[in-house]
GUKOLBA-737576 format. One record per residue (C-alpha): residue number from 1; residue in three letters; x, y, z. Coordinates in steps of 0.02 Angstrom, whole numbers, plus 32768, in hexadecimal, padded with zeros to 4 digits. Layout:
N
NUM;Ala;X;Y;Z $
...
END
This chain:
320
1;Met;F020;3B08;BCB2 $
2;Ser;F046;3B12;BBF1 $
3;Tyr;F0FE;3B19;BBBC $
4;Glu;F168;3B50;BB2A $
5;Val;F1BC;3AA5;BB37 $
6;Thr;F1A8;39FB;BB77 $
7;Ala;F256;39A5;BB5D $
8;Phe;F267;38E4;BB71 $
9;Gly;F314;3881;BB7D $
10;Glu;F3A8;3877;BBD2 $
11;Ile;F3C5;38DB;BC80 $
12;Leu;F474;389A;BCD3 $
13;Ile;F510;38E3;BD18 $
14;Asp;F5A4;3939;BCBE $
15;Phe;F646;3915;BD23 $
16;Thr;F6B8;399B;BCCE $
17;His;F773;3989;BCD5 $
18;Thr;F7AA;3A14;BD2F $
19;Asn;F85C;3A0C;BD34 $
20;Pro;F89C;39E2;BC7B $
21;Glu;F948;3A41;BC95 $
22;Asp;F983;39E9;BD27 $
23;Asp;F9DA;3954;BD2A $
24;Gly;F98F;3903;BDDF $
25;Pro;F8E1;38A4;BDEB $
26;Ala;F863;38E8;BD70 $
27;Leu;F7D8;3940;BDD4 $
28;Phe;F72F;394E;BD9D $
29;Ala;F6A6;39BA;BDD7 $
30;Gln;F5D7;3984;BDDD $
31;Asn;F56A;39E7;BD6C $
32;Pro;F4B8;39CB;BD39 $
33;Gly;F4AA;39B2;BC78 $
34;Gly;F469;393D;BC0B $
35;Ala;F421;3994;BB43 $
36;Pro;F359;39A1;BB69 $
37;Gly;F380;39D6;BC1A $
38;Asn;F3F8;3A52;BBF9 $
39;Val;F365;3A95;BB64 $
40;Cys;F2EB;3A95;BBE9 $
41;Val;F348;3AF9;BC72 $
42;Ala;F38A;3B8D;BBCF $
43;Val;F2D9;3B89;BBB2 $
44;Asn;F2B4;3BCC;BC68 $
45;Arg;F33A;3C3C;BC7C $
46;Leu;F30A;3CAD;BBE4 $
47;Gly;F25A;3CBA;BC33 $
48;Gly;F1FC;3C1E;BBF0 $
49;Asn;F1AF;3B87;BC4F $
50;Ser;F1DE;3ADC;BC18 $
51;Ala;F1C7;3A20;BC61 $
52;Phe;F22D;3993;BC51 $
53;Leu;F20F;38D4;BC3D $
54;Gly;F29C;385B;BC6C $
55;Val;F2D8;37E4;BCE2 $
56;Val;F366;37EE;BD7A $
57;Gly;F3A1;3772;BDF7 $
58;Glu;F36A;3772;BEA3 $
59;Asp;F428;37A1;BEDF $
60;Met;F477;3852;BF0C $
61;His;F497;388F;BE54 $
62;Gly;F3D8;3866;BE20 $
63;Asp;F3AC;38E4;BEBA $
64;Leu;F414;3959;BE88 $
65;Leu;F3E7;3956;BDD0 $
66;Arg;F31F;3963;BE0F $
67;Lys;F355;39F1;BE7C $
68;Thr;F3AB;3A50;BE01 $
69;Leu;F307;3A48;BD98 $
70;Glu;F29E;3A84;BE24 $
71;Asn;F306;3B0B;BE52 $
72;Glu;F2F8;3B43;BD91 $
73;Asn;F237;3B2B;BD95 $
74;Val;F240;3AAC;BD1E $
75;Ser;F1BA;3A46;BD27 $
76;Thr;F1D3;3994;BD78 $
77;Lys;F13C;393D;BD72 $
78;Gly;F17B;38BC;BCED $
79;Leu;F224;389C;BD28 $
80;Leu;F22B;37FA;BD86 $
81;Ser;F2AA;37A0;BDF2 $
82;His;F2D4;3701;BDDC $
83;Pro;F2FB;369D;BE6C $
84;Gln;F36F;3619;BE11 $
85;His;F3CD;366C;BD8F $
86;Phe;F44C;36F9;BDBB $
87;Thr;F44E;37AC;BD78 $
88;Thr;F4B6;37AE;BCD1 $
89;Leu;F54B;37FD;BCE0 $
90;Ala;F5C0;3853;BC50 $
91;Phe;F66C;387D;BC84 $
92;Val;F6A7;391D;BC04 $
93;Ser;F76B;393B;BBE2 $
94;Val;F771;39E6;BBA0 $
95;Asp;F803;3A19;BB45 $
96;Lys;F868;3AA7;BB39 $
97;Asn;F7F6;3AE8;BABA $
98;Gly;F75A;3AD0;BB11 $
99;Glu;F727;3A3A;BAA8 $
100;Arg;F6E6;39A5;BB10 $
101;Ser;F708;38DB;BB03 $
102;Phe;F68A;386C;BB5F $
103;Ser;F696;37BC;BBC0 $
104;Phe;F5E7;3789;BBFE $
105;Ala;F5A0;371E;BCA3 $
106;Arg;F50E;36E7;BC4F $
107;Lys;F4F9;361B;BC3A $
108;Pro;F45C;364D;BC3B $
109;Gly;F456;36E6;BC9D $
110;Ala;F3A6;3718;BCEE $
111;Asp;F37E;3786;BC58 $
112;Thr;F372;3704;BBE7 $
113;Gln;F2DD;36B5;BC4A $
114;Met;F24D;3726;BC28 $
115;Arg;F1B8;36BA;BBE6 $
116;Ala;F138;36FB;BB5B $
117;Glu;F0A4;36EB;BBF1 $
118;Asp;F112;373E;BC68 $
119;Leu;F111;37E7;BBFD $
120;Asp;F0BD;3874;BC59 $
121;Leu;F032;38A3;BBC5 $
122;Asp;EFF3;3940;BC24 $
123;Glu;F09D;3984;BC17 $
124;Ile;F0A4;3971;BB5A $
125;Lys;EFF7;39AF;BB3C $
126;Asn;F020;3A54;BB86 $
127;Gly;F0C9;3A70;BB2A $
128;Lys;F0C3;3ACB;BA8A $
129;Ile;F168;3A6D;BA5F $
130;Phe;F18A;39CD;BA7E $
131;His;F24A;39A9;BA8F $
132;Ile;F2B0;3911;BA6F $
133;Gly;F369;38E1;BA51 $
134;Ser;F3CA;3836;BA17 $
135;Leu;F411;37F8;BAA9 $
136;Ser;F366;37B1;BAE5 $
137;Leu;F358;3739;BA3D $
138;Thr;F3FE;36DF;BA7F $
139;His;F3A4;3669;BAF1 $
140;Glu;F2F8;3622;BB18 $
141;Pro;F27D;3643;BB5E $
142;Ala;F2AB;36FC;BB40 $
143;Arg;F2A5;36F4;BA97 $
144;Ser;F200;36AE;BA7A $
145;Ala;F1C8;3739;BB02 $
146;Thr;F21B;37C2;BA8E $
147;Leu;F1B5;3788;B9F6 $
148;Phe;F117;3779;BA5D $
149;Gly;F123;3827;BA9E $
150;Ile;F13F;387A;B9F9 $
151;Glu;F0A5;380F;B9C2 $
152;Lys;F052;3866;BA47 $
153;Ala;F088;3910;BA41 $
154;Lys;F05C;3914;B988 $
155;Glu;EFB6;38DE;B9B7 $
156;Phe;EF9D;3970;BA3B $
157;Gly;EFDA;39DE;B9A3 $
158;Asn;F08E;3A08;B9F0 $
159;Lys;F11F;3A3D;B97E $
160;Ile;F191;39A4;B983 $
161;Ser;F25C;39F5;B9B7 $
162;Tyr;F2F7;3986;B979 $
163;Asp;F397;3984;B9B8 $
164;Pro;F405;38F7;B99A $
165;Asn;F49E;38E4;BA05 $
166;Tyr;F527;385B;B9BD $
167;Arg;F571;3806;BA3E $
168;Ala;F5E4;377E;B9F3 $
169;Ser;F601;3722;BA93 $
170;Leu;F543;370F;BAB9 $
171;Trp;F51D;36A9;BA1B $
172;Ser;F55A;3604;B9D7 $
173;Ser;F57E;363F;B92E $
174;Glu;F594;36D5;B8C3 $
175;Glu;F514;368C;B852 $
176;Glu;F491;366A;B8E0 $
177;Ala;F4AC;370C;B91A $
178;Ile;F48A;3764;B865 $
179;Asn;F3F0;36FB;B857 $
180;Ala;F3A5;372D;B908 $
181;Met;F3BD;37D0;B8F0 $
182;Arg;F390;37F4;B83C $
183;Ser;F2F7;37A8;B86B $
184;Leu;F2A7;3833;B8CC $
185;Ile;F2C5;38B0;B842 $
186;Pro;F20C;3892;B7E2 $
187;Tyr;F1BC;38BA;B899 $
188;Ala;F21A;3951;B8B0 $
189;Asp;F1CF;3A03;B890 $
190;Ile;F26C;3A55;B8DB $
191;Met;F314;3A18;B8D4 $
192;Lys;F3CB;3A45;B90F $
193;Ile;F464;39E6;B8E1 $
194;Ser;F523;3A25;B8F3 $
195;Asp;F59B;3A33;B866 $
196;Glu;F5F6;399D;B8B6 $
197;Glu;F549;3928;B88F $
198;Thr;F529;3968;B7E3 $
199;Glu;F565;38D0;B78D $
200;Leu;F520;385D;B808 $
201;Leu;F46A;3895;B80D $
202;Thr;F45B;38C7;B74C $
203;Gly;F4E6;387D;B6F4 $
204;Phe;F519;393D;B6C0 $
205;Lys;F5B4;397C;B71E $
206;Asp;F591;3A34;B6D1 $
207;Pro;F524;3A8D;B753 $
208;Glu;F4BA;3AD9;B6D5 $
209;Glu;F4A6;3A4C;B676 $
210;Ala;F480;39E1;B724 $
211;Ala;F400;3A60;B743 $
212;Arg;F3A4;3A5B;B69F $
213;Ala;F39F;39A5;B6AF $
214;Leu;F33F;39A6;B75B $
215;Ile;F2D3;3A30;B711 $
216;Asp;F2AD;39C2;B67A $
217;Gln;F278;392D;B6F4 $
218;Gly;F1F8;3997;B730 $
219;Val;F255;39FE;B7C6 $
220;Lys;F1F9;3AA9;B7D2 $
221;Ile;F29B;3AFD;B81A $
222;Ala;F34D;3AB3;B82A $
223;Ala;F3CF;3AF2;B87A $
224;Val;F48F;3AD4;B865 $
225;Thr;F509;3B0E;B8F3 $
226;Leu;F5B6;3B46;B8A8 $
227;Gly;F620;3B4E;B94B $
228;Ser;F68A;3BF0;B959 $
229;Glu;F639;3C1D;B8A2 $
230;Gly;F58D;3C2E;B8F8 $
231;Ala;F4ED;3BCB;B89E $
232;Leu;F46F;3BBC;B80B $
233;Val;F3B7;3BAD;B7EE $
234;Ala;F362;3B6A;B768 $
235;Asn;F2A9;3B5F;B73C $
236;Lys;F22F;3B57;B6AA $
237;Glu;F280;3C16;B683 $
238;Gly;F324;3BE8;B67C $
239;Ile;F3C5;3BD8;B6E0 $
240;Ser;F409;3C80;B76B $
241;Lys;F4BD;3C69;B7B7 $
242;Val;F4E8;3CE0;B856 $
243;Lys;F583;3CF2;B889 $
244;Gly;F5B8;3CC5;B947 $
245;Phe;F608;3D2D;B9CC $
246;Lys;F6BA;3D1D;BA02 $
247;Ala;F6CD;3CD3;BAA5 $
248;Asp;F751;3CA7;BB20 $
249;Val;F71E;3BF2;BB23 $
250;Ala;F710;3B9B;BBE9 $
251;Asp;F6BB;3AF7;BBA7 $
252;Thr;F657;3AE3;BB10 $
253;Asn;F5E4;3A76;BB75 $
254;Gly;F534;3A9E;BB55 $
255;Ala;F540;3B28;BAE5 $
256;Gly;F4DD;3AB5;BA6A $
257;Asp;F44D;3ABA;BAEF $
258;Ser;F446;3B5C;BB13 $
259;Phe;F446;3B86;BA69 $
260;Trp;F3B4;3B12;BA3B $
261;Gly;F35E;3B51;BADD $
262;Thr;F362;3BED;BAA3 $
263;Met;F315;3BCF;B9F4 $
264;Leu;F29D;3B6E;BA3D $
265;Tyr;F25D;3BF3;BAAD $
266;Gln;F25F;3C71;BA30 $
267;Ile;F1F3;3C04;B9AE $
268;Ala;F170;3BE6;BA3F $
269;Ile;F152;3C81;BA86 $
270;Ser;F142;3CC5;B9D0 $
271;Asp;F090;3C8D;B9BE $
272;Lys;F09A;3C7A;B904 $
273;Asn;F08C;3BCF;B8A7 $
274;Ile;F154;3B8B;B87D $
275;Asp;F10C;3B97;B7D2 $
276;Asp;F104;3C3D;B7E0 $
277;Leu;F1A8;3C85;B828 $
278;Thr;F1FA;3CD9;B7AF $
279;Leu;F2CC;3CB9;B781 $
280;Asp;F2DD;3D68;B7B3 $
281;Glu;F27D;3D48;B85A $
282;Leu;F2EE;3CA4;B87B $
283;Ser;F380;3CED;B85A $
284;Ala;F35B;3D63;B8E3 $
285;Met;F335;3CF1;B955 $
286;Leu;F3DA;3C87;B926 $
287;Arg;F440;3D1A;B966 $
288;Val;F3F4;3D24;BA0A $
289;Ala;F41B;3C5C;BA20 $
290;Asn;F4C9;3C8C;B9ED $
291;Ala;F4DF;3D01;BA5B $
292;Ala;F49E;3C81;BAE9 $
293;Ala;F51C;3BF9;BAAC $
294;Ser;F5A8;3C64;BAB0 $
295;Leu;F579;3CA5;BB6D $
296;Thr;F57A;3BED;BB9A $
297;Cys;F628;3BC7;BB50 $
298;Arg;F668;3C3A;BBC4 $
299;Lys;F64C;3BE3;BC69 $
300;His;F66D;3B38;BC9F $
301;Gly;F5D9;3AB5;BC95 $
302;Ala;F534;3AAB;BC3B $
303;Ile;F4A1;3AD3;BCB0 $
304;Pro;F508;3B4B;BD14 $
305;Ala;F546;3BA9;BC8D $
306;Leu;F49C;3BCF;BC2F $
307;Pro;F465;3C90;BC20 $
308;Thr;F3DB;3CE4;BC55 $
309;Met;F37A;3D52;BBC9 $
310;Glu;F3BF;3DEC;BC29 $
311;Asp;F461;3DB6;BC06 $
312;Val;F454;3D8C;BB4E $
313;Thr;F401;3E49;BB3D $
314;Glu;F482;3E89;BB9C $
315;Phe;F508;3E34;BB31 $
316;Leu;F4B6;3E56;BA85 $
317;Lys;F4BC;3F00;BAB4 $
318;Thr;F56C;3F0F;BABA $
319;Gln;F578;3ED4;BA10 $
320;Glu;F521;3F45;B9B3 $
END
């Protein structure tokens, strides 16, 4: 089977705070999550095919994550179960504006234990886009596996998608995080960052300057998400900013992954070389991706909130 996207990295449980207004004991809901896994489900919900490569623990949480991907028809041929390391857990507190703060149980978590020799190369070869994040760079052996996966994907002719995801508590220092996260930029064909990560990844706080800096470093398509303001996209032609859609926010967890999965799906099915995609075409894709992100914000959890293409299409009709 061929895939629009093969993703490698973390899949984990988001324990999301469900009663922030109460004075009693905090209650957390168990939700499947992890950015690369979210992206795979986003692609499949839209009608595509994806494969996930990663590691979970041999425990109840790992079983749930595997079942979740299988229920979404994401290929799990490359999802391993580790007998010694527990599935990674992220406790997510959401404030009244839907913004998140994180506390991780990952010392180390199973997601850091993928070895280069354990990567399913057929799953990479069968994908059009090989997608990676930056959490797999925090520990070995996953860091070496990430670099090996990129090397093989390039050999196979895949495009490399990179979505760095900065979580301060997972790094020994900000300097280490910056050096590691920036080290993958030269490999990326398609890249997304948030407006909170522009300076960290490029040295430029302004989103447009940051996007230009990524293009100057060889990225073919660079997107910067701007929260409620929407997003911008850049390529060799220039930069286009596309407004977002107003939403009553339940939580923002998974919105960025919904956005990026929608962009990658559209790029993959365009059957165009990414160098040939015009700025107008990318802007149209960005509008669809903004709609997907907006819909995701309206529900709790990451994977449970991801929309179908029918959801997105119907929503866009109401915005015309």
